[in-house]
C-alpha positions, -999 to 999 in steps of 0.1 A, spaced: 0 0 0 10 36 -4 22 56 27 6 86 43 -26 86 21 -50 115 25 -66 146 9 -53 182 7 -77 211 6 -63 243 -10 -64 269 -37 -46 262 -69 -20 291 -76 2 280 -106 18 250 -123 47 239 -143 52 208 -164 79 188 -181 75 181 -218 92 154 -238 123 176 -242 126 183 -204 120 149 -192 111 119 -216 113 93 -188 94 103 -157 78 138 -163 54 154 -138 30 184 -138 36 203 -106 6 220 -93 14 246 -67 -13 255 -42 -20 276 -11 -39 263 19 -36 294 39 -8 284 62 17 308 46 37 283 26 32 271 -9 26 234 -14 33 212 -45 14 183 -59 35 161 -82 12 147 -109 24 119 -131 19 125 -168 38 94 -179 42 59 -166 76 45 -156 65 12 -173 88 10 -204 64 -15 -222 32 7 -216 40 42 -205 6 58 -214 -20 70 -189 -57 63 -185 -77 94 -179 -111 104 -170 -127 138 -166 -161 145 -151 -173 179 -160 -202 178 -136 -191 157 -106 -222 149 -84 -209 120 -62 -218 120 -26 -183 124 -15 -185 162 -24 -208 166 6 -179 154 28 -154 174 10 -172 207 14 -170 202 52 -132 198 53 -108 225 65 -78 237 45 -47 216 48 -39 179 46 -61 153 63 -45 119 67 -69 90 58 -43 60 60 -56 36 86 -86 57 94 -122 49 96 -127 68 64 -110 41 43 -142 23 35 -170 22 10 -188 51 25 -158 71 37 -138 101 26 -111 79 9 -116 70 -28 -114 39 -48 -116 39 -86 -133 6 -87 -154 4 -55 -165 41 -51 -183 42 -86 -168 76 -93 -171 77 -131 -182 59 -162 -152 38 -171 -162 37 -208 -157 75 -210 -119 73 -202 -91 77 -227 -57 62 -231 -32 91 -236 6 96 -242 27 123 -223 35 148 -250 31 144 -288 25 168 -316 -10 179 -324 -41 191 -305 -62 171 -280 -42 139 -282 -21 139 -250 -23 142 -213 -11 177 -212 -38 188 -236 -64 175 -211 -49 186 -179 -39 221 -186 -73 236 -196 -91 225 -165 -63 236 -142 -62 270 -160 -99 274 -153 -96 264 -117 -69 289 -110 -87 317 -129 -119 310 -110 -102 307 -77 -118 273 -73 -110 250 -44 -90 219 -52 -91 186 -33 -59 166 -40 -60 130 -31 -26 111 -27 3 106 -4 19 134 17 56 141 11 79 131 39 87 168 45 49 176 47 53 202 20 34 185 -8 17 154 -21 22 127 -48 7 94 -59 -21 115 -74 -34 85 -94 -50 50 -91 -30 31 -65 -41 -5 -72 -41 -30 -100 -3 -28 -103 20 -56 -113 57 -59 -115 78 -37 -93 49 -14 -84 29 -43 -69 39 -33 -33 18 0 -37 -14 -20 -42 -43 -13 -18 -80 -4 -17 -95 29 -8 -62 47 -14 -66 62 -49 -54 97 -58 -72 123 -80 -79 160 -84 -114 173 -75 -122 209 -82 -150 229 -63 -162 258 -85 -187 284 -73 -216 265 -90 -204 230 -97 -178 204 -92 -152 188 -116 -130 158 -112 -99 143 -129 -90 107 -124 -56 94 -137 -45 57 -139 -19 38 -157 -28 20 -189 -12 -12 -176 -31 -14 -144 -59 -40 -138 -96 -31 -142 -105 -56 -114 -86 -60 -81 -89 -81 -49 -111 -67 -20 -87 -80 6 -79 -81 33 -53 -104 19 -38 -92 -13 -60 -60 -14 -58 -41 -45 -38 -69 -64 -50 -77 -99 -80 -100 -105 -72 -127 -118 -35 -131 -111 -26 -136 -147 -41 -124 -180 -61 -97 -164 -79 -70 -183 -62 -36 -183 -73 0 -190 -55 -3 -222 -76 -34 -232 -108 -13 -226 -99 21 -238 -67 21 -261 -75 42 -292 -57 16 -315 -84 -9 -306 -113 -8 -331 -145 5 -316 -163 -29 -320 -134 -46 -304 -134 -24 -274 -171 -27 -272 -169 -65 -272 -143 -64 -244 -166 -40 -224 -197 -61 -229 -180 -94 -220 -167 -79 -189 -198 -58 -180 -228 -77 -196 -255 -62 -173 -260 -27 -162 -279 -11 -133 -302 13 -152 -326 24 -125 -331 24 -88 -361 33 -68 -343 45 -37 -369 65 -18 -405 55 -27 -433 76 -11 -441 67 24 -421 57 56 -392 35 47 -397 -4 51 -432 0 64 -464 -17 54 -481 1 26 -449 17 13 -437 5 -22 -405 -16 -20 -371 -2 -30 -360 -18 -63 -331 -19 -86 -336 -25 -123 -310 -43 -145 -305 -43 -182 -290 -72 -202 -265 -56 -228 -261 -90 -247 -280 -110 -271 -279 -139 -248 -298 -149 -216 -276 -142 -186 -278 -163 -154 -278 -141 -123 -279 -169 -98 -254 -162 -69 -246 -126 -81 -246 -99 -55 -259 -63 -50 -236 -45 -27 -245 -9 -11 -224 17 5 -224 1 40 -208 -30 25 -240 -51 30 -249 -74 1 -279 -92 -13 -274 -124 -31 -297 -132 -60 -314 -165 -56 -308 -195 -78 -327 -194 -110 -326 -157 -114 -322 -150 -151 -325 -120 -176 -334 -125 -212 -316 -111 -242 -316 -73 -242 -342 -75 -215 -347 -57 -181 -354 -72 -147 -365 -53 -115 -351 -67 -83 -367 -59 -50 -339 -50 -26 -335 -66 9 -306 -43 17 -319 -8 24 -309 20 -1 -299 50 18 -319 82 12 -287 102 20 -268 92 -11 -249 60 -18 -235 36 -41 -249 4 -58 -226 -23 -71 -234 -54 -91 -209 -83 -85 -208 -116 -103 -203 -151 -87 -165 -146 -89 -166 -113 -71 -158 -92 -102 -175 -58 -104 -200 -60 -134 -215 -25 -130 -218 2 -104 -236 35 -99 -237 64 -74 -263 87 -64 -265 118 -41 -289 127 -14 -306 153 -37 -311 126 -63 -326 102 -38 -349 129 -24 -355 153 -53 -394 156 -53 -394 119 -43 -388 109 -79 -370 77 -88 -333 80 -92 -326 69 -127 -290 59 -134 -281 49 -169 -252 46 -192 -257 41 -229 -237 38 -261 -246 58 -292 -245 33 -320 -249 55 -350 -245 92 -359 -258 106 -393 -236 135 -405 -253 160 -427 -286 142 -433 -307 152 -462 -337 173 -454 -366 180 -477 -366 213 -496 -378 243 -476 -375 223 -443 -360 251 -424 -382 279 -438 -405 278 -408 -442 287 -407 -457 314 -429 -467 347 -413 -497 345 -392 -495 306 -386 -469 307 -359 -477 302 -322 -461 334 -314 -456 367 -334 -425 367 -357 -407 398 -342 -383 405 -315 -397 413 -281 -402 450 -275 -392 471 -246 -420 472 -219 -422 497 -192 -416 483 -158 -400 451 -171 -362 447 -174 -345 435 -207 -333 405 -187 -369 394 -180 -380 401 -217 -351 380 -231 -355 352 -207 -393 347 -210 -394 354 -247 -365 329 -255 -383 303 -233 -416 310 -252 -434 323 -221 -460 350 -222 -453 365 -256 -482 388 -262 -489 399 -297 -465 425 -309 -451 433 -274 -431 404 -261 -444 408 -226 -470 433 -215 -469 459 -187 -467 444 -153 -473 474 -132 -499 472 -103 -523 496 -119 -523 476 -151 -539 445 -134 -575 437 -138 -598 416 -117 -628 395 -124 -653 378 -100 -681 363 -120 -690 331 -103 -725 328 -90 -724 322 -53 -686 323 -51 -676 359 -43 -643 346 -28 -630 332 -60 -610 360 -78 -593 359 -111 -565 385 -112 -555 393 -149 -520 405 -150 -519 399 -189 -550 400 -208 -536 384 -241 -551 351 -253 -524 332 -236 -517 359 -210 -512 352 -174 -539 352 -148 -535 345 -111 -559 329 -87 -570 343 -53 -592 324 -29 -605 348 -3 -615 336 32 -628 355 61 -594 366 75 -568 356 50 -560 348 14 -548 319 -7 -528 327 -38 -526 302 -67 -493 302 -87 -465 328 -86 -450 338 -119 -416 354 -107 -418 387 -126 -452 395 -112 -449 383 -77 -442 416 -59 -469 434 -78 -495 408 -70 -486 410 -33 -490 447 -36 -523 445 -54 -537 421 -26 -526 445 0 -542 475 -17 -575 459 -28 -583 430 -5 -564 442 27 -562 406 41 -529 387 48 -516 362 23 -513 332 45 -510 305 19 -494 300 -16 -505 270 -37 -483 265 -68 -501 243 -94 -468 227 -102 -431 233 -100 -424 248 -134 -407 281 -129 -434 302 -147 -458 290 -121 -436 288 -90 -406 311 -94 -418 337 -69 -425 312 -40 -396 325 -19 -411 359 -19 -444 346 -3 -424 326 22 -406 357 32 -440 374 41 -451 343 62 -471 323 37 -473 285 40 -470 264 9 -498 241 -1 -480 214 -21 -483 176 -30 -465 153 -7 -446 139 -38 -428 173 -41 -420 178 -4 -383 177 -9 -384 201 -37 -403 228 -18 -383 222 14 -353 236 -4 -368 272 1 -353 286 33 -380 289 60 -407 272 40 -434 257 61 -454 230 40 -490 217 41 -490 185 20 -517 164 4 -517 132 -16 -540 111 -38 -561 95 -9 -559 126 14 -567 159 -4 -560 191 16 -592 208 25 -593 244 36 -625 261 48 -641 288 69 -678 291 79 -690 300 43 -666 283 17 -642 255 12 -613 248 -11 -600 213 -20 -564 208 -34 -562 176 -53 -533 155 -68 -531 121 -83 -503 98 -94 -496 100 -131 -512 134 -132 -513 155 -164 -485 179 -173 -460 171 -145 -456 147 -117 -465 173 -90 -494 190 -110 -525 195 -89 -558 214 -93 -582 230 -68 -620 230 -62 -639 259 -47 -676 258 -35 -698 265 -5 -691 252 30 -723 231 27 -730 231 -11 -764 223 -27 -774 219 -64 -777 257 -65 -741 263 -52 -714 277 -74 -685 254 -82 -652 264 -97 -620 246 -104 -586 261 -109 -559 248 -132 -528 257 -151 -515 243 -184 -539 213 -188 -563 234 -208 -562 270 -223 -600 277 -227 -610 303 -254 -578 296 -275 -575 277 -307 -574 239 -305 -540 240 -320 -527 258 -289 -540 230 -267 -528 195 -260 -558 172 -262 -539 144 -245 -534 166 -215 -570 177 -216 -583 142 -217 -561 131 -188 -574 159 -167 -610 151 -176 -603 115 -166 -593 129 -133 -623 151 -130 -646 121 -140 -631 100 -112 -634 128 -86 -670 133 -96 -670 170 -107 -703 182 -124 -699 195 -159 -713 228 -150 -684 237 -129 -666 268 -140 -629 266 -149 -603 293 -139 -573 288 -161 -539 305 -157 -538 308 -196 -570 314 -215 -605 325 -207 -630 314 -180 -651 286 -192 -671 255 -180 -661 218 -179 -688 212 -204 -669 231 -231 -638 209 -223 -659 178 -227 -671 191 -261 -636 199 -274 -623 164 -265 -654 143 -274 -649 128 -240 -677 104 -228 -684 122 -194 -714 107 -174 -737 134 -158 -728 142 -122 -741 163 -93 -721 180 -66 -734 154 -41 -713 128 -59 -680 147 -54 -654 122 -41 -681 95 -38 -705 118 -18 -707 130 17 -673 145 21 -681 180 11 -706 185 39 -681 172 64 -653 196 55 
């Protein structure tokens, strides 16, 4: 094993390197860094192997590095932290292992020489640009390797296992070196190995890090060398890794490992044209715990197979590795806490190979001419300057095809320009605030109760004006915000409402997403338990269902009397499922039908009014007519199978 292994946190300052003229045998790139202790340190980075038979390097760069280790690194102090012999030298520790930590997609690596003529064809061409950017951006660098005996620098900044010959004594596990850069808005990583090193190694404790098998083992050169034809490299890769982990359900909705909660699962993909016997294969997680697949477990040619896990997948980020009966790693993935908890969505982890690229395909004549004038969804002209709205907003929303009013790009968003409608029989508390009266202009919803207000949706560029309008015209506090879904044009101003004390009414499935807003207090609802809000006169229901239209967290609301009768007014509020009053070409009938299916199941009468965010006020009956949906007659007493409304 290597001595004095650890990680050094510092700021990169400058670097020098030895080209083929300066040192053709054992050249290094010297990265100088400052960790704030007053002295400059040096990282000696190998840029050529000392192996005379195979002197090239294996190189991987990850331009958006999202591994869970970054969470641990961000908590480190400047300077060197020794990891040798520490508890951090393990699967879920701070120490790194190229094989076991699932740090990168191995197929994305390159085999590179030290210094040759030409561009983008040697290790210097790859290393120098990322280091230049890190120095320029004042990024933080985390250098993994072995501390110099004098304590003034670090070396072995490369893979330290899978060695043979005179380097075999350096083999070990969880002692690999690399460079990880923390920029202001993202992380990047550089991993360096030697082309002669083994792709598989022993776990230990005996012979830890030694090549597997002892002889005729696969090297990085076998997998990645440019002189190998692509089909040859692919054949080696598939033979060595015939099955991929393509999906993991890490955090299903509900309490973990409790009755009624869906099981955690891992989905495997057979990359070959033959059936693969998975009997005795193992799934290993970050704790080191394994699950052995039972005898008879098979996966068909090019097929997928979902495995229910008996080892718990951590919601705080982790790694998942598939091992064959010989203990060889077949495939592995990693995921972060954010990926495990982001809106409670499945963490999908997939690698793929592009089999064919068509260069300069032939297109029909006039293919790129576009639509003729008058037929486009938006006007064919640049967005114009609008008083009260910055150029930044105009460019952002116009380029994203949001709110492009005819001839103006985006209309005036001043408080005085806003209009208000309240036309619902028996529902004086249901307000439709028109901030843009164009055919697809933005409207906002306001549900007024006796001593407070609920706001529906929050387009970011109008948020402050809407808050001011409510203050001037309603004079009741905004205690709640209900975003119909997470898309930015419907939710971008949520933080402003949280600042004034509003609670967020959101589907349970999106809890993690909305919790990211500092100070946010959530009221959640799900498919079986809608959120019902009422006073002595009116009530509002907030409804979500799995596989909802438009987005996974899309929801709609119903407003009616506290104790409704057949004479009571009924209104539903929605965004993006239907744009009433606009041409059918501006609507997605599939989304319209999906929402109608939900309304049908919920028991909404077709006489109910629809308050859309885009379009004009209409009735459900018109939606039915536009879609030719077979919608059985309903009465308000049948809402949610009857009875619930009067008990709200």
